[in-house]
Biotite code that builds the C-alpha atoms (Angstrom):
import biotite.structure as struc

atoms = struc.array([
    struc.Atom([0.359, 0.304, -0.398], chain_id="A", res_id=1, res_name="MET", atom_name="CA", element="C"),
    struc.Atom([0.978, 3.744, -1.057], chain_id="A", res_id=2, res_name="ASP", atom_name="CA", element="C"),
    struc.Atom([0.252, 5.043, 3.125], chain_id="A", res_id=3, res_name="GLY", atom_name="CA", element="C"),
    struc.Atom([-2.657, 6.832, 1.899], chain_id="A", res_id=4, res_name="LYS", atom_name="CA", element="C"),
    struc.Atom([-6.133, 6.585, 3.659], chain_id="A", res_id=5, res_name="SER", atom_name="CA", element="C"),
    struc.Atom([-9.079, 7.001, 0.897], chain_id="A", res_id=6, res_name="TYR", atom_name="CA", element="C"),
    struc.Atom([-12.765, 7.730, 1.420], chain_id="A", res_id=7, res_name="ALA", atom_name="CA", element="C"),
    struc.Atom([-15.417, 6.769, -0.738], chain_id="A", res_id=8, res_name="VAL", atom_name="CA", element="C"),
    struc.Atom([-18.789, 7.899, -1.348], chain_id="A", res_id=9, res_name="PHE", atom_name="CA", element="C"),
    struc.Atom([-21.322, 5.640, -2.663], chain_id="A", res_id=10, res_name="HIS", atom_name="CA", element="C"),
    struc.Atom([-25.261, 7.418, -4.585], chain_id="A", res_id=11, res_name="HIS", atom_name="CA", element="C"),
    struc.Atom([-27.656, 6.101, -5.801], chain_id="A", res_id=12, res_name="ASP", atom_name="CA", element="C"),
    struc.Atom([-27.112, 6.190, -9.343], chain_id="A", res_id=13, res_name="THR", atom_name="CA", element="C"),
    struc.Atom([-23.491, 5.320, -9.747], chain_id="A", res_id=14, res_name="GLU", atom_name="CA", element="C"),
    struc.Atom([-25.363, 3.325, -12.736], chain_id="A", res_id=15, res_name="ALA", atom_name="CA", element="C"),
    struc.Atom([-25.529, 4.002, -16.156], chain_id="A", res_id=16, res_name="GLU", atom_name="CA", element="C"),
    struc.Atom([-29.184, 5.947, -17.146], chain_id="A", res_id=17, res_name="VAL", atom_name="CA", element="C"),
    struc.Atom([-30.399, 6.108, -20.623], chain_id="A", res_id=18, res_name="ASN", atom_name="CA", element="C"),
    struc.Atom([-31.903, 9.623, -21.691], chain_id="A", res_id=19, res_name="VAL", atom_name="CA", element="C"),
    struc.Atom([-34.552, 9.870, -23.965], chain_id="A", res_id=20, res_name="THR", atom_name="CA", element="C"),
    struc.Atom([-38.006, 11.061, -24.642], chain_id="A", res_id=21, res_name="GLY", atom_name="CA", element="C"),
    struc.Atom([-37.524, 14.138, -22.806], chain_id="A", res_id=22, res_name="TYR", atom_name="CA", element="C"),
    struc.Atom([-38.218, 16.765, -24.836], chain_id="A", res_id=23, res_name="GLY", atom_name="CA", element="C"),
    struc.Atom([-35.652, 19.597, -26.589], chain_id="A", res_id=24, res_name="ASP", atom_name="CA", element="C"),
    struc.Atom([-35.483, 22.213, -24.047], chain_id="A", res_id=25, res_name="ALA", atom_name="CA", element="C"),
    struc.Atom([-32.305, 23.104, -21.584], chain_id="A", res_id=26, res_name="ALA", atom_name="CA", element="C"),
    struc.Atom([-32.110, 20.446, -18.341], chain_id="A", res_id=27, res_name="GLY", atom_name="CA", element="C"),
    struc.Atom([-35.438, 18.979, -19.291], chain_id="A", res_id=28, res_name="ALA", atom_name="CA", element="C"),
    struc.Atom([-34.438, 15.246, -17.534], chain_id="A", res_id=29, res_name="TYR", atom_name="CA", element="C"),
    struc.Atom([-33.296, 16.156, -14.039], chain_id="A", res_id=30, res_name="GLN", atom_name="CA", element="C"),
    struc.Atom([-31.615, 14.011, -11.416], chain_id="A", res_id=31, res_name="LYS", atom_name="CA", element="C"),
    struc.Atom([-30.462, 14.574, -7.979], chain_id="A", res_id=32, res_name="GLN", atom_name="CA", element="C"),
    struc.Atom([-28.074, 12.154, -6.195], chain_id="A", res_id=33, res_name="PHE", atom_name="CA", element="C"),
    struc.Atom([-28.474, 10.765, -2.872], chain_id="A", res_id=34, res_name="VAL", atom_name="CA", element="C"),
    struc.Atom([-25.423, 9.996, -0.760], chain_id="A", res_id=35, res_name="TYR", atom_name="CA", element="C"),
    struc.Atom([-25.039, 7.020, 1.430], chain_id="A", res_id=36, res_name="ASN", atom_name="CA", element="C"),
    struc.Atom([-23.937, 9.796, 4.283], chain_id="A", res_id=37, res_name="LYS", atom_name="CA", element="C"),
    struc.Atom([-24.857, 13.156, 5.517], chain_id="A", res_id=38, res_name="SER", atom_name="CA", element="C"),
    struc.Atom([-23.784, 15.656, 3.440], chain_id="A", res_id=39, res_name="MET", atom_name="CA", element="C"),
    struc.Atom([-22.501, 16.809, 6.865], chain_id="A", res_id=40, res_name="GLU", atom_name="CA", element="C"),
    struc.Atom([-20.058, 13.712, 6.440], chain_id="A", res_id=41, res_name="THR", atom_name="CA", element="C"),
    struc.Atom([-19.377, 13.915, 3.311], chain_id="A", res_id=42, res_name="VAL", atom_name="CA", element="C"),
    struc.Atom([-18.074, 17.804, 2.977], chain_id="A", res_id=43, res_name="LEU", atom_name="CA", element="C"),
    struc.Atom([-16.295, 16.931, 5.874], chain_id="A", res_id=44, res_name="PHE", atom_name="CA", element="C"),
    struc.Atom([-13.738, 15.093, 4.429], chain_id="A", res_id=45, res_name="VAL", atom_name="CA", element="C"),
    struc.Atom([-13.890, 16.989, 1.027], chain_id="A", res_id=46, res_name="ILE", atom_name="CA", element="C"),
    struc.Atom([-12.592, 19.201, 3.000], chain_id="A", res_id=47, res_name="ASN", atom_name="CA", element="C"),
    struc.Atom([-9.761, 17.700, 5.088], chain_id="A", res_id=48, res_name="ASN", atom_name="CA", element="C"),
    struc.Atom([-8.502, 15.828, 2.277], chain_id="A", res_id=49, res_name="SER", atom_name="CA", element="C"),
    struc.Atom([-5.655, 16.378, 0.252], chain_id="A", res_id=50, res_name="ILE", atom_name="CA", element="C"),
    struc.Atom([-7.431, 15.832, -3.107], chain_id="A", res_id=51, res_name="SER", atom_name="CA", element="C"),
    struc.Atom([-11.313, 14.524, -4.147], chain_id="A", res_id=52, res_name="CYS", atom_name="CA", element="C"),
    struc.Atom([-12.319, 13.485, -7.610], chain_id="A", res_id=53, res_name="HIS", atom_name="CA", element="C"),
    struc.Atom([-15.972, 12.247, -9.059], chain_id="A", res_id=54, res_name="GLN", atom_name="CA", element="C"),
    struc.Atom([-15.474, 10.217, -12.860], chain_id="A", res_id=55, res_name="HIS", atom_name="CA", element="C"),
    struc.Atom([-17.780, 11.341, -15.218], chain_id="A", res_id=56, res_name="THR", atom_name="CA", element="C"),
    struc.Atom([-18.912, 9.915, -18.463], chain_id="A", res_id=57, res_name="LYS", atom_name="CA", element="C"),
    struc.Atom([-21.482, 10.697, -21.058], chain_id="A", res_id=58, res_name="ALA", atom_name="CA", element="C"),
    struc.Atom([-21.935, 8.397, -24.420], chain_id="A", res_id=59, res_name="VAL", atom_name="CA", element="C"),
    struc.Atom([-24.400, 9.879, -26.824], chain_id="A", res_id=60, res_name="CYS", atom_name="CA", element="C"),
    struc.Atom([-26.026, 10.637, -30.238], chain_id="A", res_id=61, res_name="LYS", atom_name="CA", element="C"),
    struc.Atom([-28.056, 13.337, -31.509], chain_id="A", res_id=62, res_name="ARG", atom_name="CA", element="C"),
    struc.Atom([-28.041, 15.834, -29.611], chain_id="A", res_id=63, res_name="LEU", atom_name="CA", element="C"),
    struc.Atom([-26.827, 19.530, -27.912], chain_id="A", res_id=64, res_name="LYS", atom_name="CA", element="C"),
    struc.Atom([-24.479, 18.956, -24.898], chain_id="A", res_id=65, res_name="PHE", atom_name="CA", element="C"),
    struc.Atom([-22.410, 20.591, -21.875], chain_id="A", res_id=66, res_name="VAL", atom_name="CA", element="C"),
    struc.Atom([-20.619, 23.641, -24.248], chain_id="A", res_id=67, res_name="SER", atom_name="CA", element="C"),
    struc.Atom([-24.081, 24.253, -25.387], chain_id="A", res_id=68, res_name="ARG", atom_name="CA", element="C"),
    struc.Atom([-26.217, 24.477, -22.350], chain_id="A", res_id=69, res_name="GLY", atom_name="CA", element="C"),
    struc.Atom([-28.823, 22.056, -22.688], chain_id="A", res_id=70, res_name="PHE", atom_name="CA", element="C"),
    struc.Atom([-26.627, 19.588, -20.111], chain_id="A", res_id=71, res_name="THR", atom_name="CA", element="C"),
    struc.Atom([-24.822, 20.226, -17.109], chain_id="A", res_id=72, res_name="TRP", atom_name="CA", element="C"),
    struc.Atom([-23.842, 19.092, -13.781], chain_id="A", res_id=73, res_name="LEU", atom_name="CA", element="C"),
    struc.Atom([-24.858, 20.669, -10.399], chain_id="A", res_id=74, res_name="ASN", atom_name="CA", element="C"),
    struc.Atom([-22.563, 20.944, -8.367], chain_id="A", res_id=75, res_name="GLY", atom_name="CA", element="C"),
    struc.Atom([-21.889, 21.186, -4.345], chain_id="A", res_id=76, res_name="ARG", atom_name="CA", element="C"),
    struc.Atom([-25.534, 23.339, -2.391], chain_id="A", res_id=77, res_name="ASN", atom_name="CA", element="C"),
    struc.Atom([-26.738, 22.988, -6.676], chain_id="A", res_id=78, res_name="ASN", atom_name="CA", element="C"),
    struc.Atom([-24.495, 24.849, -7.869], chain_id="A", res_id=79, res_name="LYS", atom_name="CA", element="C"),
    struc.Atom([-25.047, 24.565, -12.018], chain_id="A", res_id=80, res_name="THR", atom_name="CA", element="C"),
    struc.Atom([-21.624, 23.765, -13.579], chain_id="A", res_id=81, res_name="LEU", atom_name="CA", element="C"),
    struc.Atom([-20.660, 24.366, -16.500], chain_id="A", res_id=82, res_name="SER", atom_name="CA", element="C"),
    struc.Atom([-18.292, 21.726, -17.514], chain_id="A", res_id=83, res_name="TYR", atom_name="CA", element="C"),
    struc.Atom([-18.807, 17.836, -17.964], chain_id="A", res_id=84, res_name="TRP", atom_name="CA", element="C"),
    struc.Atom([-15.297, 16.097, -15.473], chain_id="A", res_id=85, res_name="GLY", atom_name="CA", element="C"),
    struc.Atom([-12.251, 17.085, -17.689], chain_id="A", res_id=86, res_name="GLY", atom_name="CA", element="C"),
    struc.Atom([-12.902, 19.870, -19.011], chain_id="A", res_id=87, res_name="GLY", atom_name="CA", element="C"),
    struc.Atom([-12.391, 23.544, -17.834], chain_id="A", res_id=88, res_name="PRO", atom_name="CA", element="C"),
    struc.Atom([-13.118, 23.557, -14.273], chain_id="A", res_id=89, res_name="PRO", atom_name="CA", element="C"),
    struc.Atom([-15.006, 27.209, -14.132], chain_id="A", res_id=90, res_name="ASN", atom_name="CA", element="C"),
    struc.Atom([-15.064, 27.362, -18.055], chain_id="A", res_id=91, res_name="GLY", atom_name="CA", element="C"),
    struc.Atom([-17.316, 25.931, -20.412], chain_id="A", res_id=92, res_name="LYS", atom_name="CA", element="C"),
    struc.Atom([-16.801, 22.269, -22.203], chain_id="A", res_id=93, res_name="GLY", atom_name="CA", element="C"),
    struc.Atom([-15.118, 19.209, -21.667], chain_id="A", res_id=94, res_name="CYS", atom_name="CA", element="C"),
    struc.Atom([-12.385, 17.501, -22.057], chain_id="A", res_id=95, res_name="SER", atom_name="CA", element="C"),
    struc.Atom([-11.677, 17.388, -25.441], chain_id="A", res_id=96, res_name="CYS", atom_name="CA", element="C"),
    struc.Atom([-12.582, 21.455, -25.881], chain_id="A", res_id=97, res_name="GLY", atom_name="CA", element="C"),
    struc.Atom([-8.553, 21.769, -23.691], chain_id="A", res_id=98, res_name="ILE", atom_name="CA", element="C"),
    struc.Atom([-6.620, 19.288, -25.970], chain_id="A", res_id=99, res_name="THR", atom_name="CA", element="C"),
    struc.Atom([-8.991, 20.578, -29.380], chain_id="A", res_id=100, res_name="ASP", atom_name="CA", element="C"),
    struc.Atom([-9.506, 16.928, -30.590], chain_id="A", res_id=101, res_name="SER", atom_name="CA", element="C"),
    struc.Atom([-13.821, 17.237, -30.453], chain_id="A", res_id=102, res_name="CYS", atom_name="CA", element="C"),
    struc.Atom([-15.642, 15.285, -32.725], chain_id="A", res_id=103, res_name="ALA", atom_name="CA", element="C"),
    struc.Atom([-16.240, 19.029, -34.155], chain_id="A", res_id=104, res_name="ASN", atom_name="CA", element="C"),
    struc.Atom([-13.767, 21.870, -32.940], chain_id="A", res_id=105, res_name="PRO", atom_name="CA", element="C"),
    struc.Atom([-16.349, 24.381, -33.492], chain_id="A", res_id=106, res_name="ARG", atom_name="CA", element="C"),
    struc.Atom([-17.642, 23.706, -29.914], chain_id="A", res_id=107, res_name="TYR", atom_name="CA", element="C"),
    struc.Atom([-16.307, 22.164, -26.777], chain_id="A", res_id=108, res_name="LYS", atom_name="CA", element="C"),
    struc.Atom([-17.546, 19.020, -26.388], chain_id="A", res_id=109, res_name="CYS", atom_name="CA", element="C"),
    struc.Atom([-18.121, 15.714, -28.815], chain_id="A", res_id=110, res_name="ASN", atom_name="CA", element="C"),
    struc.Atom([-21.508, 15.376, -27.201], chain_id="A", res_id=111, res_name="CYS", atom_name="CA", element="C"),
    struc.Atom([-22.677, 18.595, -28.989], chain_id="A", res_id=112, res_name="ASP", atom_name="CA", element="C"),
    struc.Atom([-22.417, 17.431, -32.058], chain_id="A", res_id=113, res_name="ILE", atom_name="CA", element="C"),
    struc.Atom([-26.286, 17.363, -32.468], chain_id="A", res_id=114, res_name="ASN", atom_name="CA", element="C"),
    struc.Atom([-25.770, 15.217, -36.030], chain_id="A", res_id=115, res_name="ASN", atom_name="CA", element="C"),
    struc.Atom([-29.481, 15.068, -36.819], chain_id="A", res_id=116, res_name="THR", atom_name="CA", element="C"),
    struc.Atom([-28.008, 12.250, -39.642], chain_id="A", res_id=117, res_name="THR", atom_name="CA", element="C"),
    struc.Atom([-25.479, 10.335, -38.633], chain_id="A", res_id=118, res_name="SER", atom_name="CA", element="C"),
    struc.Atom([-26.270, 7.283, -36.420], chain_id="A", res_id=119, res_name="SER", atom_name="CA", element="C"),
    struc.Atom([-22.690, 7.478, -34.622], chain_id="A", res_id=120, res_name="SER", atom_name="CA", element="C"),
    struc.Atom([-22.021, 7.550, -31.104], chain_id="A", res_id=121, res_name="TRP", atom_name="CA", element="C"),
    struc.Atom([-19.705, 10.161, -29.201], chain_id="A", res_id=122, res_name="TYR", atom_name="CA", element="C"),
    struc.Atom([-18.089, 10.248, -25.692], chain_id="A", res_id=123, res_name="THR", atom_name="CA", element="C"),
    struc.Atom([-16.854, 12.989, -23.010], chain_id="A", res_id=124, res_name="ASP", atom_name="CA", element="C"),
    struc.Atom([-15.359, 11.659, -20.015], chain_id="A", res_id=125, res_name="GLU", atom_name="CA", element="C"),
    struc.Atom([-13.528, 12.846, -17.274], chain_id="A", res_id=126, res_name="GLY", atom_name="CA", element="C"),
    struc.Atom([-13.188, 13.672, -14.227], chain_id="A", res_id=127, res_name="PHE", atom_name="CA", element="C"),
    struc.Atom([-14.227, 16.895, -11.590], chain_id="A", res_id=128, res_name="VAL", atom_name="CA", element="C"),
    struc.Atom([-11.359, 17.357, -9.416], chain_id="A", res_id=129, res_name="THR", atom_name="CA", element="C"),
    struc.Atom([-12.195, 21.024, -8.398], chain_id="A", res_id=130, res_name="LEU", atom_name="CA", element="C"),
    struc.Atom([-13.073, 21.046, -4.565], chain_id="A", res_id=131, res_name="ARG", atom_name="CA", element="C"),
    struc.Atom([-15.317, 23.251, -4.162], chain_id="A", res_id=132, res_name="SER", atom_name="CA", element="C"),
    struc.Atom([-17.843, 21.337, -6.328], chain_id="A", res_id=133, res_name="ASP", atom_name="CA", element="C"),
    struc.Atom([-17.732, 18.550, -4.934], chain_id="A", res_id=134, res_name="LEU", atom_name="CA", element="C"),
    struc.Atom([-19.627, 16.472, -4.409], chain_id="A", res_id=135, res_name="PRO", atom_name="CA", element="C"),
    struc.Atom([-21.814, 16.396, -7.899], chain_id="A", res_id=136, res_name="LEU", atom_name="CA", element="C"),
    struc.Atom([-25.936, 16.753, -6.482], chain_id="A", res_id=137, res_name="THR", atom_name="CA", element="C"),
    struc.Atom([-27.411, 16.479, -9.378], chain_id="A", res_id=138, res_name="GLY", atom_name="CA", element="C"),
    struc.Atom([-27.308, 16.127, -13.369], chain_id="A", res_id=139, res_name="ILE", atom_name="CA", element="C"),
    struc.Atom([-29.777, 18.559, -15.578], chain_id="A", res_id=140, res_name="ALA", atom_name="CA", element="C"),
    struc.Atom([-29.901, 17.248, -19.168], chain_id="A", res_id=141, res_name="VAL", atom_name="CA", element="C"),
    struc.Atom([-31.938, 18.659, -22.257], chain_id="A", res_id=142, res_name="GLY", atom_name="CA", element="C"),
    struc.Atom([-32.434, 17.758, -25.918], chain_id="A", res_id=143, res_name="ASP", atom_name="CA", element="C"),
    struc.Atom([-33.187, 14.087, -25.694], chain_id="A", res_id=144, res_name="THR", atom_name="CA", element="C"),
    struc.Atom([-36.725, 14.717, -27.809], chain_id="A", res_id=145, res_name="ALA", atom_name="CA", element="C"),
    struc.Atom([-37.423, 10.495, -29.129], chain_id="A", res_id=146, res_name="TYR", atom_name="CA", element="C"),
    struc.Atom([-38.502, 11.611, -32.518], chain_id="A", res_id=147, res_name="ASP", atom_name="CA", element="C"),
    struc.Atom([-34.610, 12.044, -33.617], chain_id="A", res_id=148, res_name="ASN", atom_name="CA", element="C"),
    struc.Atom([-32.823, 9.392, -32.250], chain_id="A", res_id=149, res_name="GLY", atom_name="CA", element="C"),
    struc.Atom([-31.576, 11.493, -29.561], chain_id="A", res_id=150, res_name="GLU", atom_name="CA", element="C"),
    struc.Atom([-29.975, 9.906, -26.699], chain_id="A", res_id=151, res_name="VAL", atom_name="CA", element="C"),
    struc.Atom([-27.420, 10.857, -23.482], chain_id="A", res_id=152, res_name="LEU", atom_name="CA", element="C"),
    struc.Atom([-26.354, 7.364, -21.610], chain_id="A", res_id=153, res_name="ARG", atom_name="CA", element="C"),
    struc.Atom([-24.291, 9.141, -18.263], chain_id="A", res_id=154, res_name="TYR", atom_name="CA", element="C"),
    struc.Atom([-22.704, 7.397, -16.098], chain_id="A", res_id=155, res_name="THR", atom_name="CA", element="C"),
    struc.Atom([-21.931, 9.533, -12.717], chain_id="A", res_id=156, res_name="ILE", atom_name="CA", element="C"),
    struc.Atom([-19.355, 7.394, -10.213], chain_id="A", res_id=157, res_name="GLY", atom_name="CA", element="C"),
    struc.Atom([-18.703, 7.644, -6.598], chain_id="A", res_id=158, res_name="SER", atom_name="CA", element="C"),
    struc.Atom([-17.015, 10.269, -5.535], chain_id="A", res_id=159, res_name="LEU", atom_name="CA", element="C"),
    struc.Atom([-13.076, 9.509, -4.058], chain_id="A", res_id=160, res_name="ARG", atom_name="CA", element="C"),
    struc.Atom([-11.347, 11.489, -2.033], chain_id="A", res_id=161, res_name="CYS", atom_name="CA", element="C"),
    struc.Atom([-7.282, 10.260, -0.945], chain_id="A", res_id=162, res_name="VAL", atom_name="CA", element="C"),
    struc.Atom([-6.107, 11.922, 2.792], chain_id="A", res_id=163, res_name="PHE", atom_name="CA", element="C"),
])
């Protein structure tokens, strides 16, 4: 072992969730995460740890995503986050937006491509590491009208902290 202590907090939405048929409005689907420990305990650990992170993954087809303002994460105190895991904290977008490797360079997330003529699936994933944004407390998803085959499959991992 490396001599470090770890704390892991699980929530009720760690399995992949399929979101489709909620219409085209921004944030039409909303889910709040419920943790296995009190928020007071979770915040105490975050505030007294060396580092913490939470993994986010989105697999999508034909929709508008984070950098276009249709989907967002909720952080500590339900703060709206304009970035996905791996994206720029206090910025907008996903990890591919930082590395200029997104499927469409006009956008800062792969899932923002919104190509209604394509059946391709895209992925955005990474870690939220800014402790003042943790824990992730919910998600809001938009642009998932079923008639165009718009789908988002998301996974939000457990919160992990190192002491």
